matplotlib code that plots the C-alpha trace (Angstrom):
import matplotlib.pyplot as plt

x = [8.7, 9.3, 8.3, 10.6, 13.6, 13.0, 12.5, 15.7, 17.5, 16.1, 17.4, 20.8, 21.3, 19.8, 22.0, 25.1, 24.1, 23.5, 26.9, 28.7, 26.7, 27.5, 31.3, 31.1, 28.5, 30.9, 33.0, 29.8, 28.7, 31.4, 30.0, 27.3, 23.7, 22.7, 25.3, 24.2, 20.6, 21.5, 23.3, 20.3, 18.1, 20.5, 20.4, 16.5, 16.0, 18.6, 16.8, 13.5, 15.1, 16.5, 13.1, 11.6, 14.3, 14.4, 10.7, 8.8, 7.4, 6.8, 5.0, 2.6, 2.1, -1.0, -1.6, 1.8, 0.1, -1.1, 2.4, 2.8, 5.6, 6.7, 7.8, 4.9, 4.0, 3.4, 1.0, 0.7, -0.7, 1.9, 1.9, 5.5, 9.0, 8.5, 6.8, 9.9, 11.9, 9.2, 8.7, 12.3, 11.2, 8.8, 10.5, 14.2, 14.3, 12.7, 12.9, 11.1, 9.7, 10.7, 11.4, 14.8, 15.6, 15.9, 18.9, 20.8, 20.7, 24.1, 24.5, 20.8, 20.7, 23.8, 22.3, 19.0, 21.0, 22.3, 18.9, 18.3, 15.4, 13.5, 14.0, 11.5, 10.7, 7.2, 6.7, 7.5, 4.0, 3.7, 7.5, 7.6, 4.9, 6.8, 10.0, 8.3, 6.9, 10.2, 12.4, 9.8, 9.8, 13.5, 13.3, 10.5, 12.3, 15.4, 13.3, 12.6, 9.3, 8.5, 7.0, 4.8, 3.1, 0.2, -0.8, 2.4, 2.8, 2.3, -1.2, -2.1, -3.2, -6.5, -6.5, -6.0, -5.5, -6.4, -4.4, -2.6, -2.9, 0.9, 1.1, -1.8, -0.5, 2.9, 1.3, -0.7, 2.1, 4.5, 2.0, 2.8, 0.5, -0.6, -0.3, -2.1, -0.7, -2.3, -0.4, -1.2, 2.4, 1.2, -0.5, 2.9, 5.3, 3.2, 3.7, 3.5, 5.3, 8.9, 8.2, 7.4, 4.5, 4.9, 2.6, 2.1, 2.2, 0.1, 0.8, -2.0, -1.2, -4.3, -5.3, -3.2, -5.0, -4.6, -3.1, -5.8, -8.4, -8.1, -5.6, -8.3, -10.4, -7.5, -6.3, -9.7, -9.8, -6.5, -7.6, -10.9, -9.2, -6.5, -9.0, -11.3, -8.3, -7.1, -10.5, -10.8, -7.5, -8.7, -6.6, -5.8, -2.3, -3.2, -4.6, -7.6, -7.1, -7.9]
y = [3.9, 0.3, 1.3, 4.3, 2.2, -0.6, 1.9, 3.7, 0.3, -0.3, 3.0, 2.6, -0.9, -0.2, 2.9, 0.9, -1.9, 0.6, 2.2, -1.1, -2.3, 0.9, 0.4, -3.0, -1.8, 0.7, -1.9, -3.9, -1.0, -2.2, -5.7, -7.1, -6.1, -9.4, -8.9, -5.3, -6.4, -9.2, -6.7, -4.4, -7.3, -8.3, -4.8, -4.8, -8.3, -7.8, -4.6, -6.5, -9.1, -6.5, -4.8, -8.1, -8.6, -5.1, -4.1, -7.3, -6.5, -9.5, -9.8, -12.2, -12.6, -14.1, -14.6, -15.8, -18.1, -15.0, -13.9, -14.5, -16.5, -13.6, -10.1, -7.9, -4.3, -4.3, -1.6, -1.2, 1.3, 3.4, 3.9, 3.9, 3.1, -0.4, -1.8, -0.8, -3.2, -5.9, -6.3, -7.4, -10.4, -11.4, -10.6, -11.3, -8.5, -5.2, -1.8, 1.0, 4.0, 6.8, 10.5, 11.3, 13.3, 10.1, 9.0, 12.1, 11.1, 10.1, 6.4, 5.5, 7.0, 5.2, 2.0, 2.6, 3.1, -0.4, -2.0, -0.1, 2.1, 4.6, 8.1, 10.6, 14.3, 14.3, 17.8, 16.8, 15.7, 13.8, 13.6, 11.6, 9.2, 8.7, 8.0, 5.4, 3.6, 3.6, 2.6, 0.3, -1.7, -2.2, -3.4, -5.8, -7.2, -7.8, -9.8, -7.1, -6.5, -2.8, -1.4, 1.7, 3.4, 5.2, 7.4, 9.3, 9.8, 8.0, 7.7, 6.8, 3.4, 2.4, 5.1, 4.8, 7.9, 8.4, 6.4, 7.7, 5.4, 5.2, 1.6, 0.5, 2.5, 0.8, -2.7, -2.1, -0.7, -3.4, -6.2, -7.2, -8.4, -5.9, -7.3, -5.4, -5.6, -4.2, -3.4, -2.1, -1.0, 2.4, 0.7, -0.4, 2.1, 5.3, 8.3, 10.8, 8.8, 7.6, 4.8, 1.3, -0.8, -4.6, -6.9, -8.6, -6.5, -7.9, -7.9, -9.2, -10.1, -9.8, -11.6, -10.7, -8.3, -8.8, -5.8, -5.0, -2.3, 1.2, 2.3, 4.1, 1.0, -1.2, 1.3, 1.4, -2.3, -2.3, 0.6, -1.1, -4.3, -2.6, -0.3, -3.2, -5.2, -2.3, -1.7, -5.4, -5.4, -2.6, -0.4, -2.8, -3.8, -7.4, -7.5, -9.7, -12.9, -12.9]
z = [9.8, 8.5, 4.9, 5.1, 6.2, 3.7, 0.9, 1.9, 1.8, -1.7, -3.0, -1.4, -2.8, -6.2, -6.6, -5.7, -8.0, -10.9, -10.4, -10.3, -13.3, -15.2, -14.8, -16.5, -19.0, -20.6, -22.4, -23.2, -25.4, -27.8, -28.0, -30.4, -29.8, -28.2, -25.5, -24.8, -24.5, -22.1, -20.0, -19.9, -18.9, -16.1, -14.6, -14.6, -13.3, -10.5, -9.6, -9.3, -7.2, -4.8, -4.6, -3.5, -0.9, 0.5, 0.3, 0.2, -3.2, -5.4, -8.8, -10.4, -14.2, -15.8, -19.5, -20.6, -23.1, -25.0, -26.0, -29.8, -31.2, -33.4, -32.3, -31.3, -30.3, -26.6, -25.3, -21.6, -19.1, -17.2, -13.4, -12.3, -13.3, -12.0, -15.1, -17.2, -15.0, -14.8, -18.5, -18.8, -16.6, -19.4, -22.7, -23.5, -26.1, -25.6, -27.3, -25.4, -27.1, -24.6, -24.3, -25.8, -22.7, -20.7, -22.9, -21.7, -18.0, -16.8, -16.2, -16.5, -20.0, -21.1, -19.9, -21.8, -25.0, -24.8, -25.4, -28.7, -27.6, -29.8, -28.3, -29.5, -29.1, -27.8, -29.1, -32.6, -33.4, -36.7, -37.1, -33.9, -35.2, -38.4, -36.4, -34.2, -37.3, -39.2, -36.3, -34.8, -38.1, -37.8, -34.2, -35.0, -38.0, -35.8, -33.3, -30.7, -29.0, -29.1, -25.9, -26.0, -23.1, -25.0, -22.0, -22.4, -18.6, -15.4, -13.8, -10.2, -9.0, -10.5, -13.2, -16.9, -19.1, -22.8, -25.3, -28.3, -31.4, -32.0, -30.9, -33.0, -36.0, -35.7, -35.4, -38.6, -40.6, -39.5, -39.8, -36.2, -33.4, -30.8, -27.2, -24.4, -20.9, -17.7, -14.6, -11.1, -10.2, -8.9, -6.0, -4.7, -6.3, -5.9, -8.1, -5.3, -2.6, -2.8, -0.3, -1.6, -0.4, 0.2, -1.7, -5.0, -8.2, -10.9, -14.7, -16.9, -20.5, -22.6, -25.8, -28.8, -31.2, -34.9, -36.7, -39.1, -39.9, -38.7, -36.0, -34.0, -33.7, -32.8, -30.3, -28.7, -28.4, -26.5, -24.3, -23.4, -22.4, -20.3, -18.6, -17.7, -16.3, -14.2, -12.8, -12.0, -10.1, -7.9, -5.7, -2.9, -1.9, -2.6, -6.1, -6.9, -8.7, -12.5]

ax = plt.figure().add_subplot(projection="3d")
ax.plot(x, y, z, "-o")
ax.set_aspect("equal")
plt.show()
């Protein structure tokens, strides 16, 4: 019952915050890119703070020293919508590779557009890959970290799906570092349950991978590290220490 009440409180407050934010975000869309990105980050970080207050859900980050000084391609496992908010607590400039349908969602989609994302048609096959590489190079050159969830869909707590090599391909073509990140957000923001669990979400930032060699090999290195990290975290509501 407590989880239900606290989760309901989160959604009421988060929805109200999003609506208020959207009103002020409309004129921001006319401002320079730096202002639009700051606005997106404000929305996400406020949402994370409200989640902590309403549901008792905190986060812990390890491996911050692994983040390169130059823009990189971030490759992370995908368990819930929570990591899309939490990554804004790490990086000041992000460009997500996401389904173009998300950009059509009222209010949320408008907000997503502010942060200069790469919206793709997942059924486009090779054309989508070319788009990610071409647009990803532009984002990296402008100082943005490009975030790709290579599983393509969310997986439950403790599980990691097969990876596409899109992130590795972009890193190699753009000569940018590949940074693996493992999360266990699905243990607290379950895919099949709208209620949130209190506890400490863990984000582990792995060692940066040099963008060289074949994309398939680089992709496998990232997948191996993320899979091992997720397995080490376990499926408990209080994750193990690294």
